[in-house]
Residue, then its C-alpha position, 0 to 999 in steps of 0.5 A: x514561512x512562520x512558526x507552524x501548528x503541526x509538523x507532520x514527518x514524512x510525505x507519503x500519501x498518509x502524511x500528505x493527506x493529514x496536512x490537507x485535511x489539518x490545513x482546511x481546519x486551519x492550521x498551518x502545516x510543514x510537511x518534513x520529507x527525508x527524500x529529494x522527491x516527495x510522495x513515498x510508496x506513491x511517488x513515480x521515478x523516470x527512466x529516459x520518457x518513462x514514469x515508472x509507478x512505485x505504488x500506485x496501480x489501481x484504486x477501488x471504490x471511487x464510484x458515486x457513494x463508494x468506500x473512497x469516493x467522499x474521501x477523495x473528493x473532499x481531498x480533491x483528488x476525484x477531478x484526476x483523469x482516473x479511468x474505469x477498469x473492464x467492469x465484467x473482468x477487472x481481475x483475470x485470475x489463472x489459477x488451478x489450469x483456469x481463468x476466472x474474470x472478476x467483474x465489478x459490483x457485488x451482485x456481478x461479481x457474485x454472479x460470475x462467480x456462481x457461473x464458475x462454481x454453481x455448486x457453492x450458491x449458499x456459500x457465495x450469498x454468504x460471502x456476499x453478505x459479508x463483503x457489505x459488512x465491512x465495519x463490525x468488532x467481531x471481524x477483527x477477532x477472526x481469522x479470515x482462512x477459517x472463515x472463508x472454510x466455513x461458509x464455503x467448501x470447494x477449495x479452489x473457490x476460496x483460492x479464486x475469492x483470495x488471489x487478487x489479495x496477494x499484492x494488496x496484503x500478507x495472506x497468512x493462514x494464521x493471523x490474517x483478521x476477516x477484517x483486513x481481508x474484506x477491507x482489502x477486497x471489498x472497494x475493488x469489487x465495488x469499482x476499480x480504477x487506473x489513473x491515466x498518468x503517473x502516482x505523482x499526479x496525486x502527490x502533487x495534486x495533494x501538494x498544491x492544495x496545501x500550499x494553497x491553504x499557506x502549509x508547506x512541503x520540504x524535501x532533503x529534511x530528513x527528521x533525526x530526532x524529536x525534542x521533548x520538554x516538560x512532557x511534550x515533543x517542541x521541535x524536530x531536528x533534521x540532519x543538515x542541523x535545521x530545527x522546527x517548532x511546532x505545537x503538534x507532530x505527526x509521524x507518517x514513518x512506520x511506528x518503529x521508526x517514530x519511536x527511534x526518533x523520541x529519546x530513550x529519556x522521555x515519557x514514552x514508556x519502554x513497553x510501548x516502544x518494545x510493542x512497536x519494534x517487536x510486532x511483526x511486519x508484512x512481507x515486501x514486494x519484488x517489482x519488475x518494470x518493463x519497457x515494451x516495444x512500440x506498437x507490440x501489445x495491445x493495452x488491456x483494461x485489467x490486471x492478470x494475476x497468475x499462480x504457478x499452483x492452486x493455493x495462493x496462501x503463504x506464496x511470497x518468495x523466500x530464501x530459494x528464491x522460487x516465484x510462485x504467483x505474480x499479479x501483471x498490470x498494464x499502464x494507461x496508453x498516453x495515446x494510441x491504444x498500445x502499452x507502452x509499459x507493464x509492472x509485474x509484481x509478487x510478494x517476496x519475504x525479508x528472508x530473501x534478501x536478508x543476507x544483503x541487508x548491510x548492502x547500500x542503495x547503488x552499492x550492492x554486491x553482484x550476488x544480489x543483482x544475479x539473485x534479481x535477474x532471476x527473479x526477473x526472469x522467472x517473473x517474465x517467464x510466468x507473465x508470458x503464460x498469459x501474454x505469449x512473446x512477452x520477453x521479445x517485446x521488451x526493450x528495457x528492465x527495471x527491478x526492486x525488492x524489499x531493500x530498495x524500499x527499506x533505503x527509500x522509505x526507512x521501512x523496516x524490513x522493506x515491509x509493503x503493508x507495515x504491520x502484520x495484522x493479527x486476529x489473536x492481537x486486536x491491539x495490534x489490529x487498530x493501532x491507535x494514532x495517539x502515543x504516550x507524548x500527548x502532541x505527538x501522533x502517528x498515521x500510515x498503514x501500520x495503524x489501521x489499513x493499508x492500501x490507499x483506501x486503507x491510508x486514506x482512511x487511517x488519515x482521517x483517523x488521525x485527524x480525529x484524534x489531533x482534533x480531540x486532544x489538541x482542538x477541542x471542541 
């Protein structure tokens, strides 16, 4: 292609969305991806006849008028084969010795919760109001845990309301902003959907449109340096020796990685670099992919969340490698009614794998593999409390840890959701896409919100800033 107007570094969801949005504005875009396969956490990988997803399990807010509908519609993603999850039970929460069903629609959801906790009618009405109020500035400066305790007195209800968030965000009592908690919860209560197919369908749909608009996505192009001249980035240098020039650059990499690409001898101040590199990251994820024997398990159109004790906060797997809670998600069958593969996810702290951090992908020590097998065993055992005899149905297993995420996506500490948000530090609750170099921007889940909804909203935010700075009215 001829010289692009904008270069995007990284082909994760945010990078591809920015590329498509800017190509719709008539800009010629070039996406440079370090891996052989595009998509970042949205990509799927193949094992035999199975396509296994790394980050896409379900999406919220795709109903007409929902929080994500208009954005996905404008991105050409609404005509993918989305299927709505069970409207009466899209989340099945097993906690405190009982199962609780989450219904779709705020009114239905609150009604269901009142049936379980009739003594908390007033608190649930207050919770319903906050679900409808997602963009208030005060929520960024309010602690989620403290707020829930201020409107609800039953500790078990607080845990039930929090349970699905364990695989959507980091539930840290001391730091989590109410803004982050509500934004990560509300879209799914509005409506929840699964994609009949793998995450690569979404990735390829975005790439097809980028190319149709005159843009390009190149893989096996690892950007190792961003060169500055007269206070602006002028070129991206790749590990294979190629250089690409543009007027504007957008990094979909983690902010700390973005800063490392820019020479210290530039206009980017050391204070900014330190802030991006020292901000705590959220935990990672341990994922178990199970291939099941044909015809062994009927499809269930909901997620199953299972906890060993009535406390889903601060429950990520630590250095003791003890699993305390899981989410079980089933892939929609291509044909028939039986499940072919399911995923089990549990949050995992970096300390659980820190002793192996110097090892390389496909060259891990035996002790690492033994650890994985033990955590995997615990996940399957816990899943069997809600899917009896699950282990007897399993044909093949694969698993990944935060180390896997780190090595594939260069995410510090294999973080699943980027920067940890802290209500006491508003500067880091919403990070500007702008850097101190006027034509270098950032996007991705560390900036504002995570998940498909959060990354999409952040990509729109990034494009607004690009247009203000680079393409004035």
